[in-house]
KEKE-3310 file (N, C-alpha, C; in steps of 0.2 Angstrom, whole numbers, plus 5000, padded with zeros to 4 digits):
npx = (5102:5110:5115:5114:5111:5113:5107:5112:5103:5103:5098:5086:5078:5067:5053:5056:5047:5035:5040:5044:5033:5024:5034:5040:5048:5056:5062:5068:5075:5087:5095:5095:5102:5098:5092:5095:5089:5077:5072:5073:5076:5088:5085:5090:5090:5088:5088:5084:5093:5091:5097:5093:5089:5088:5082:5082:5079:5072:5069:5058:5059:5064:5066:5066:5068:5059:5055:5047:5053:5048:5046:5059:5065:5059:5063:5076:5084:5096:5098:5103:5107:5100:5106:5119:5121:5116:5125:5137:5134:5134:5124:5111:5097:5088:5090:5083:5071:5060:5051:5048:5036:5035:5027:5018:5021:5029:5043:5046:5040:5044:5054:5049:5045:5055:5061:5067:5081:5076:5063:5054:5044:5048:5047:5057:5062:5060:5058:5053:5042:5030:5026:5013:5003:4985:4977:4985:4987:4974:4971:4981:4978:4965:4965:4959:4953:4962:4974:4977:4988:4999:5001:5005:4998:4997:5010:5019:5014:5005:5010:5015:5003:4998:5008:5016:5020:5010:5008:4995:4993:4984:4986:4997:5011:5021:5035:5046:5057:5062:5059:5048:5032:5024:5008:5005:5000:4997:5008:5004:4988:4991:5003:5017:5029:5046:5052:5066:5073:5084:5092:5104:5103:5094:5083:5074:5066:5058:5052:5043:5039:5048:5058:5071:5084:5079:5065:5064:5058:5043:5031:5034:5029:5027:5020:5015:5009:4995:4988:4991:4990:4991:5004:5011:5008:5014:5027:5029:5027:5039:5049:5048:5051:5064:5070:5067:5069:5080:5082:5088:5086:5083:5086:5077:5078:5089:5105:5118:5120:5114:5110:5102:5103:5093:5095:5097:5093:5080:5070:5059:5051:5048:5040:5029:5022:5015)
npy = (4960:4948:4935:4920:4903:4886:4872:4856:4843:4830:4815:4804:4790:4788:4781:4780:4781:4786:4798:4805:4806:4810:4808:4797:4781:4776:4787:4794:4784:4783:4793:4795:4791:4776:4766:4750:4739:4742:4752:4766:4784:4795:4808:4823:4833:4849:4862:4879:4893:4908:4923:4938:4955:4953:4941:4923:4913:4898:4887:4875:4858:4845:4827:4823:4812:4802:4791:4775:4758:4751:4762:4767:4756:4758:4771:4772:4782:4795:4805:4820:4827:4842:4849:4847:4851:4865:4870:4871:4881:4891:4892:4887:4876:4884:4896:4898:4909:4909:4898:4894:4885:4877:4867:4853:4839:4824:4823:4836:4841:4833:4836:4845:4840:4832:4816:4811:4803:4796:4793:4803:4816:4832:4850:4854:4867:4877:4891:4896:4904:4897:4898:4895:4890:4892:4884:4873:4868:4864:4853:4845:4842:4836:4826:4822:4808:4808:4814:4807:4798:4806:4815:4816:4820:4818:4813:4823:4836:4838:4841:4853:4860:4860:4866:4875:4890:4897:4905:4907:4908:4916:4916:4927:4933:4944:4941:4948:4962:4959:4946:4936:4927:4916:4910:4896:4883:4868:4857:4854:4858:4870:4874:4884:4896:4903:4919:4928:4944:4955:4970:4968:4954:4940:4927:4911:4900:4886:4874:4859:4862:4864:4853:4848:4848:4840:4843:4854:4856:4862:4853:4842:4834:4829:4813:4815:4828:4837:4845:4847:4857:4869:4868:4869:4882:4889:4886:4893:4906:4907:4905:4916:4926:4923:4925:4938:4946:4942:4932:4918:4901:4889:4872:4860:4847:4842:4834:4839:4851:4864:4877:4887:4896:4903:4899:4910:4904:4899:4908:4906:4897:4903:4914:4907:4906:4917)
npz = (5010:5019:5017:5007:5007:5001:5008:5010:5013:5012:5004:4994:4987:4973:4964:4947:4936:4942:4946:4935:4927:4914:4905:4894:4898:4888:4884:4896:4901:4893:4898:4912:4927:4935:4949:4946:4951:4958:4950:4952:4955:4961:4972:4977:4992:4993:5002:5007:5014:5021:5026:5032:5036:5050:5051:5051:5039:5034:5020:5017:5025:5022:5023:5037:5052:5055:5048:5044:5046:5034:5025:5024:5018:5005:5001:5004:5012:5015:5027:5034:5050:5056:5066:5063:5050:5050:5059:5051:5043:5052:5062:5073:5077:5085:5081:5069:5063:5054:5044:5028:5020:5005:5001:5008:5007:5011:5009:5011:5022:5032:5041:5050:5063:5074:5080:5095:5103:5113:5108:5109:5102:5095:5091:5078:5075:5086:5088:5077:5065:5055:5038:5028:5015:5016:5009:5007:5019:5023:5014:5018:5031:5030:5019:5002:4992:4981:4987:4998:5001:5000:5011:5028:5041:5055:5059:5054:5056:5066:5079:5076:5074:5087:5096:5089:5079:5067:5052:5042:5025:5012:4996:4986:4995:5004:5014:5019:5015:4999:4999:4993:4992:4981:4976:4967:4964:4955:4957:4970:4978:4986:4983:4984:4978:4981:4979:4977:4978:4978:4977:4965:4965:4961:4963:4961:4970:4967:4973:4970:4957:4946:4949:4945:4932:4922:4921:4914:4901:4895:4894:4902:4917:4934:4939:4951:4952:4955:4946:4930:4921:4929:4934:4922:4918:4929:4927:4915:4919:4928:4919:4911:4920:4922:4910:4906:4917:4923:4933:4943:4943:4956:4959:4968:4970:4962:4959:4956:4947:4954:4953:4940:4925:4913:4896:4882:4870:4872:4869:4860:4866:4878:4873:4869:4880:4883)
capx = (5102:5117:5118:5109:5115:5110:5107:5111:5100:5103:5095:5082:5077:5060:5051:5057:5041:5031:5043:5045:5026:5022:5040:5041:5054:5060:5067:5072:5080:5093:5100:5095:5105:5093:5093:5092:5084:5070:5070:5072:5081:5091:5082:5094:5086:5092:5084:5087:5093:5091:5099:5091:5085:5087:5079:5086:5073:5073:5064:5057:5063:5067:5062:5066:5070:5053:5052:5046:5057:5046:5048:5067:5066:5056:5066:5084:5086:5102:5096:5108:5104:5100:5111:5126:5121:5116:5131:5141:5132:5135:5118:5108:5090:5085:5091:5078:5065:5055:5051:5043:5034:5033:5021:5018:5023:5033:5050:5047:5038:5045:5058:5046:5045:5060:5061:5073:5084:5071:5057:5050:5044:5049:5048:5064:5064:5055:5057:5051:5035:5029:5022:5010:4996:4979:4974:4989:4986:4968:4971:4985:4974:4959:4966:4954:4956:4968:4980:4978:4995:5004:5002:5005:4997:4999:5017:5023:5010:5000:5013:5015:4997:4997:5013:5020:5017:5009:5006:4992:4993:4979:4988:5004:5013:5028:5037:5050:5059:5066:5057:5040:5029:5018:5004:5005:4996:5000:5011:4999:4984:4993:5010:5020:5036:5049:5055:5071:5074:5088:5097:5106:5103:5087:5083:5067:5066:5051:5050:5043:5037:5054:5063:5078:5084:5075:5059:5064:5054:5036:5026:5036:5027:5027:5014:5012:5006:4987:4985:4997:4990:4993:5011:5014:5007:5019:5034:5029:5029:5045:5054:5047:5055:5071:5073:5066:5071:5087:5081:5091:5082:5086:5082:5076:5080:5095:5111:5124:5119:5108:5108:5101:5101:5089:5099:5093:5090:5074:5066:5053:5048:5045:5035:5023:5018:5012)
capy = (4953:4946:4928:4914:4896:4880:4867:4850:4840:4822:4812:4798:4787:4788:4778:4784:4782:4791:4805:4808:4807:4809:4807:4790:4777:4775:4793:4795:4778:4784:4798:4796:4785:4773:4760:4745:4734:4745:4757:4772:4789:4799:4815:4826:4837:4855:4867:4886:4896:4915:4928:4945:4959:4951:4935:4918:4910:4891:4885:4868:4855:4839:4821:4821:4806:4798:4786:4768:4753:4750:4768:4767:4751:4761:4777:4772:4789:4797:4811:4823:4831:4849:4852:4847:4855:4872:4873:4872:4888:4896:4893:4881:4875:4889:4903:4899:4913:4908:4892:4894:4878:4877:4862:4849:4832:4821:4825:4843:4843:4828:4839:4850:4837:4827:4811:4811:4796:4792:4792:4809:4821:4839:4854:4855:4874:4879:4898:4898:4905:4893:4902:4890:4892:4889:4878:4867:4865:4861:4847:4840:4840:4832:4824:4818:4801:4809:4816:4803:4795:4811:4818:4812:4826:4816:4813:4829:4842:4838:4844:4860:4863:4860:4870:4879:4896:4896:4910:4905:4913:4915:4919:4929:4936:4947:4940:4954:4965:4955:4939:4936:4920:4916:4904:4894:4877:4863:4851:4853:4864:4875:4875:4891:4897:4908:4924:4933:4950:4960:4974:4965:4947:4938:4919:4908:4893:4884:4868:4854:4864:4862:4850:4846:4850:4835:4845:4861:4857:4864:4848:4837:4835:4823:4810:4817:4834:4837:4849:4848:4863:4874:4867:4872:4889:4891:4885:4898:4912:4906:4906:4923:4930:4921:4927:4945:4949:4939:4927:4912:4895:4884:4866:4857:4839:4841:4832:4842:4858:4866:4884:4887:4902:4901:4902:4914:4900:4897:4913:4904:4893:4908:4918:4903:4906:4924)
capz = (5012:5021:5015:5005:5007:5000:5014:5007:5019:5011:4998:4994:4980:4971:4958:4942:4932:4945:4947:4928:4925:4907:4901:4893:4900:4882:4884:4902:4902:4890:4901:4919:4930:4939:4953:4941:4954:4960:4945:4956:4954:4967:4973:4983:4996:4993:5006:5006:5020:5019:5032:5030:5041:5057:5051:5048:5035:5031:5015:5018:5030:5021:5025:5044:5054:5057:5043:5047:5042:5027:5021:5023:5012:4999:4999:5005:5013:5018:5030:5038:5056:5056:5071:5060:5043:5051:5062:5046:5041:5057:5065:5076:5076:5089:5077:5064:5064:5049:5040:5022:5017:4998:5001:5014:5005:5016:5008:5012:5029:5037:5046:5055:5069:5075:5085:5099:5104:5118:5105:5110:5097:5097:5085:5076:5075:5091:5088:5070:5062:5049:5033:5024:5012:5020:5005:5008:5026:5023:5011:5022:5037:5028:5012:4999:4990:4977:4991:5005:5001:4999:5017:5035:5046:5062:5061:5052:5057:5072:5084:5074:5076:5094:5099:5085:5077:5060:5048:5036:5019:5006:4990:4986:5001:5005:5020:5021:5009:4995:5000:4991:4991:4976:4976:4960:4963:4951:4960:4975:4978:4989:4981:4983:4976:4984:4975:4981:4974:4983:4973:4959:4966:4960:4961:4962:4973:4965:4976:4965:4950:4942:4954:4943:4925:4918:4920:4911:4896:4897:4895:4907:4924:4938:4941:4958:4951:4955:4940:4926:4918:4933:4934:4916:4919:4934:4923:4910:4923:4930:4913:4909:4925:4921:4904:4905:4923:4925:4939:4943:4946:4961:4959:4975:4970:4958:4962:4954:4945:4958:4950:4933:4921:4906:4890:4877:4865:4874:4867:4857:4871:4883:4870:4868:4887:4883)
cpx = (5109:5120:5112:5114:5111:5112:5106:5109:5100:5100:5090:5081:5069:5059:5052:5051:5036:5034:5043:5038:5025:5028:5041:5048:5059:5065:5071:5077:5086:5098:5100:5098:5100:5096:5090:5088:5077:5068:5068:5078:5082:5088:5086:5089:5090:5087:5088:5087:5095:5092:5098:5087:5083:5084:5083:5080:5076:5067:5063:5061:5065:5063:5062:5068:5065:5051:5052:5051:5055:5047:5055:5068:5064:5061:5074:5086:5093:5100:5101:5104:5105:5105:5118:5126:5120:5122:5137:5140:5132:5129:5116:5101:5086:5085:5086:5072:5059:5056:5046:5042:5032:5027:5022:5019:5028:5040:5051:5045:5040:5050:5056:5046:5051:5059:5067:5075:5079:5064:5052:5050:5044:5049:5055:5067:5059:5053:5054:5043:5035:5024:5020:5004:4991:4977:4978:4988:4979:4968:4976:4982:4968:4960:4960:4957:4962:4975:4981:4985:5000:5006:5002:5004:4999:5006:5021:5020:5006:5003:5014:5009:4996:5002:5017:5016:5016:5006:5002:4991:4987:4982:4995:5005:5020:5030:5042:5053:5064:5064:5050:5038:5024:5015:5003:5001:5000:5002:5006:4994:4986:5001:5012:5027:5039:5053:5060:5073:5078:5093:5098:5105:5096:5087:5076:5068:5059:5049:5049:5039:5042:5059:5070:5078:5080:5068:5058:5059:5047:5032:5028:5034:5027:5020:5011:5009:4998:4984:4991:4996:4992:5001:5014:5014:5012:5026:5034:5031:5036:5050:5054:5051:5062:5074:5072:5068:5077:5087:5085:5087:5086:5082:5082:5078:5086:5101:5117:5123:5113:5105:5107:5099:5098:5093:5094:5090:5083:5068:5059:5048:5044:5039:5029:5019:5014:5004)
cpy = (4950:4940:4924:4908:4890:4875:4860:4845:4832:4821:4806:4796:4787:4785:4782:4786:4787:4798:4808:4808:4805:4808:4800:4787:4777:4781:4794:4790:4779:4789:4798:4790:4782:4767:4754:4740:4736:4751:4764:4777:4792:4806:4818:4831:4844:4860:4874:4890:4904:4919:4935:4949:4957:4944:4930:4913:4903:4890:4878:4864:4848:4833:4820:4814:4801:4793:4779:4764:4752:4756:4769:4762:4754:4766:4777:4778:4789:4804:4814:4827:4838:4852:4852:4852:4863:4874:4874:4879:4893:4897:4887:4881:4881:4896:4904:4903:4912:4902:4893:4887:4879:4873:4857:4841:4830:4823:4832:4845:4838:4831:4844:4847:4832:4822:4810:4804:4792:4792:4797:4814:4828:4843:4855:4862:4877:4887:4901:4899:4901:4897:4896:4892:4888:4883:4872:4864:4861:4854:4842:4838:4835:4830:4820:4811:4802:4810:4812:4801:4800:4815:4814:4818:4824:4816:4819:4836:4843:4842:4852:4864:4864:4865:4875:4886:4896:4903:4908:4910:4911:4919:4922:4933:4938:4946:4945:4957:4960:4948:4938:4929:4921:4910:4902:4887:4872:4857:4849:4859:4870:4876:4882:4891:4903:4913:4928:4938:4955:4963:4970:4957:4945:4930:4917:4901:4890:4877:4863:4856:4862:4859:4849:4848:4846:4838:4852:4862:4857:4858:4842:4839:4829:4820:4812:4824:4833:4840:4851:4855:4869:4874:4870:4879:4892:4891:4891:4905:4912:4908:4913:4927:4929:4925:4935:4949:4947:4935:4921:4907:4891:4878:4863:4850:4838:4839:4836:4850:4861:4873:4883:4893:4900:4904:4906:4910:4898:4902:4911:4900:4898:4912:4914:4903:4912:4923)
cpz = (5013:5017:5012:5004:5005:5005:5011:5013:5018:5004:4999:4987:4979:4965:4952:4937:4935:4945:4940:4924:4918:4902:4900:4895:4894:4881:4890:4903:4898:4893:4908:4922:4935:4943:4949:4944:4955:4955:4948:4954:4960:4966:4979:4986:4997:4996:5005:5013:5019:5026:5029:5035:5048:5057:5048:5045:5032:5026:5015:5023:5029:5023:5033:5046:5057:5053:5046:5043:5035:5023:5020:5018:5006:4997:5000:5006:5016:5021:5035:5044:5055:5060:5067:5054:5045:5055:5057:5043:5046:5062:5069:5075:5079:5085:5071:5066:5060:5045:5034:5020:5010:4997:5007:5012:5010:5016:5009:5019:5034:5042:5051:5062:5069:5081:5089:5100:5109:5115:5106:5104:5099:5091:5084:5077:5080:5091:5082:5069:5056:5044:5028:5021:5015:5016:5006:5014:5026:5020:5014:5028:5035:5021:5009:4996:4985:4981:4997:5006:5002:5006:5023:5040:5053:5064:5060:5054:5063:5078:5083:5076:5083:5098:5095:5083:5069:5057:5042:5031:5014:5000:4991:4993:5002:5013:5023:5015:5006:4995:4999:4990:4986:4976:4969:4959:4959:4954:4966:4975:4981:4988:4980:4982:4980:4979:4979:4976:4979:4979:4966:4959:4965:4959:4963:4964:4972:4968:4970:4958:4945:4946:4952:4935:4920:4917:4917:4905:4898:4899:4900:4914:4927:4938:4947:4958:4951:4949:4936:4922:4922:4934:4928:4916:4923:4931:4918:4914:4925:4924:4911:4914:4924:4915:4904:4911:4926:4931:4938:4946:4951:4961:4966:4975:4965:4962:4962:4953:4948:4956:4943:4930:4914:4901:4885:4871:4866:4872:4864:4862:4876:4879:4869:4875:4887:4882)
residu = (UNK:UNK:UNK:UNK:UNK:UNK:UNK:UNK:UNK:UNK:UNK:UNK:UNK:UNK:UNK:UNK:UNK:UNK:UNK:UNK:UNK:UNK:UNK:UNK:UNK:UNK:UNK:UNK:UNK:UNK:UNK:UNK:UNK:UNK:UNK:UNK:UNK:UNK:UNK:UNK:UNK:UNK:UNK:UNK:UNK:UNK:UNK:UNK:UNK:UNK:UNK:UNK:UNK:UNK:UNK:UNK:UNK:UNK:UNK:UNK:UNK:UNK:UNK:UNK:UNK:UNK:UNK:UNK:UNK:UNK:UNK:UNK:UNK:UNK:UNK:UNK:UNK:UNK:UNK:UNK:UNK:UNK:UNK:UNK:UNK:UNK:UNK:UNK:UNK:UNK:UNK:UNK:UNK:UNK:UNK:UNK:UNK:UNK:UNK:UNK:UNK:UNK:UNK:UNK:UNK:UNK:UNK:UNK:UNK:UNK:UNK:UNK:UNK:UNK:UNK:UNK:UNK:UNK:UNK:UNK:UNK:UNK:UNK:UNK:UNK:UNK:UNK:UNK:UNK:UNK:UNK:UNK:UNK:UNK:UNK:UNK:UNK:UNK:UNK:UNK:UNK:UNK:UNK:UNK:UNK:UNK:UNK:UNK:UNK:UNK:UNK:UNK:UNK:UNK:UNK:UNK:UNK:UNK:UNK:UNK:UNK:UNK:UNK:UNK:UNK:UNK:UNK:UNK:UNK:UNK:UNK:UNK:UNK:UNK:UNK:UNK:UNK:UNK:UNK:UNK:UNK:UNK:UNK:UNK:UNK:UNK:UNK:UNK:UNK:UNK:UNK:UNK:UNK:UNK:UNK:UNK:UNK:UNK:UNK:UNK:UNK:UNK:UNK:UNK:UNK:UNK:UNK:UNK:UNK:UNK:UNK:UNK:UNK:UNK:UNK:UNK:UNK:UNK:UNK:UNK:UNK:UNK:UNK:UNK:UNK:UNK:UNK:UNK:UNK:UNK:UNK:UNK:UNK:UNK:UNK:UNK:UNK:UNK:UNK:UNK:UNK:UNK:UNK:UNK:UNK:UNK:UNK:UNK:UNK:UNK:UNK:UNK:UNK:UNK:UNK:UNK:UNK:UNK:UNK:UNK:UNK:UNK:UNK:UNK:UNK:UNK:UNK:UNK:UNK:UNK:UNK:UNK:UNK:UNK)
# end
């Protein structure tokens, strides 16, 4: 594996109560900086770029540039152009060979399609194959009442369906040597995490299962999770891999400390997952 780079694609603000789910405001209000006027927390967009075996792999695509004025008012986004942030890593949009989608919520799938200055839509990464769990695609395409507000198929995925290349996955999948995808569910029905294992380098990019250090405690889950039990089970699996196999965790929405190594004082917590 030649290189692994964190792509800082910007940030946005999300309602603190919804993001923190079952963690009471009496607790998170003590330590989380919030937007006093709208009671929002800042969520950074930390994507992952993997260069290996002739592939340039991007994990997730961020918010994109298609938000409506109302959405901009709600989320106050600061989104960077891929042409700029990829050039800083030595690549351009056409160099991306694969895109792994952990899931298809708007803050992860919004960058699949870009809106040009002339208001024309185009695939941001025209040469990439998109690796998506079929469960996730199906619920995004025809969401039920629980998921209707979480996906926007027409804006973020329709053009990909028409003109892109999609590798539909059912369950765990090895993309290439050292890059493995694991279906965990929890946050969404088709949530998958990315496990990188190359020689002595091991890390897990877990999307929104543990989006920031605030979610490290097992019971804390987002209100957006469709199945809290599956989220907790996924966290248990991740913690076991970290403690017993030496994996490093990558937070997708943390502002400062993006990498995290589980301290050994967590032994009792991990054993409770067995």
